[in-house]
C-alpha positions in Angstrom: 2.9 9.2 -7.8 -0.4 7.6 -6.5 -1.8 5.2 -9.1 -4.5 3.1 -7.4 -5.8 2.9 -3.7 -3.1 2.3 -1.2 -3.1 -1.4 0.5 -1.5 0.7 3.5 -4.5 2.2 5.0 -5.8 -1.0 5.8 -2.8 -2.4 7.6 -2.7 -2.3 11.1 1.3 -1.9 11.0 0.5 1.6 9.6 2.1 4.4 11.5 -1.6 6.6 11.7 0.0 9.8 12.6 2.2 9.8 9.8 -0.4 10.2 7.1 0.3 12.9 4.5 -0.9 13.9 1.3 0.0 11.1 -1.6 2.4 13.6 -2.9 5.0 13.1 -1.0 5.5 16.6 -0.1 6.5 16.8 3.8 6.9 13.7 6.1 6.7 10.0 4.0 4.2 7.6 5.7 5.9 5.5 7.9 5.1 1.5 9.1 6.5 -0.9 11.4 8.1 -2.7 7.7 9.3 0.8 6.6 10.3 3.1 9.8 12.1 5.5 7.5 9.2 5.6 5.0 7.1 3.4 2.8 8.0 2.9 -0.6 6.4 5.2 -3.1 5.7 2.1 -5.5 3.7 0.4 -2.3 2.1 3.6 -0.7 0.9 4.9 -4.3 -0.9 1.8 -4.9 1.5 0.2 -7.6 2.7 -2.8 -5.8 0.9 -5.4 -3.7 2.8 -5.7 -0.2 1.3 -9.5 0.8 4.3 -10.2 -1.6 7.8 -9.1 -0.4 9.0 -6.0 -2.4 12.5 -5.7 -0.6 13.8 -3.6 2.7 11.2 -4.7 4.7 12.1 -4.8 8.4 12.0 -8.0 9.9 10.5 -9.6 6.8 7.3 -7.7 7.5 4.2 -7.1 5.2 0.4 -6.4 4.8 -1.1 -7.3 8.2 -5.1 -6.8 7.5 -6.8 -4.3 9.9 -10.0 -5.8 10.5 -12.1 -2.9 11.7 -10.8 -1.3 7.8 -11.6 -4.5 5.7 -13.3 -2.0 3.3 -9.9 -0.9 2.1 -8.6 -4.2 1.1 -12.2 -4.7 -0.8 -11.1 -1.3 -2.7 -8.1 -2.6 -3.3 -8.6 -6.3 -4.4 -11.4 -4.5 -7.0 -8.5 -2.3 -8.5 -6.2 -5.2 -8.8 -8.9 -6.7 -10.5 -9.3 -4.0 -13.0 -6.1 -3.5 -13.6 -5.7 -7.6 -14.8 -8.5 -7.2 -17.1 -6.7 -3.7 -18.5 -3.5 -5.5 -18.7 -5.1 -8.4 -20.5 -7.0 -6.3 -23.2 -3.6 -4.7 -24.2 -1.4 -8.1 -24.3 
């Protein structure tokens, strides 16, 4: 389930030819960290993969793609809004 923008789309480790719609109908997106399929928590935007999630191949984490910095900018804006929302509810 998609909860926010995917940090994966701005990562150099993403295997670009496996991208599918975010319902995961069909082949699950893959990357160097998760060659068997990226966990939905990461690809769906609810987990920031600049931190370890668990199960990463060789401890690989998000690696910014300098040609897709706008993706990280969008993800950062989403995190700021999410934190503000969480603080407003607490």
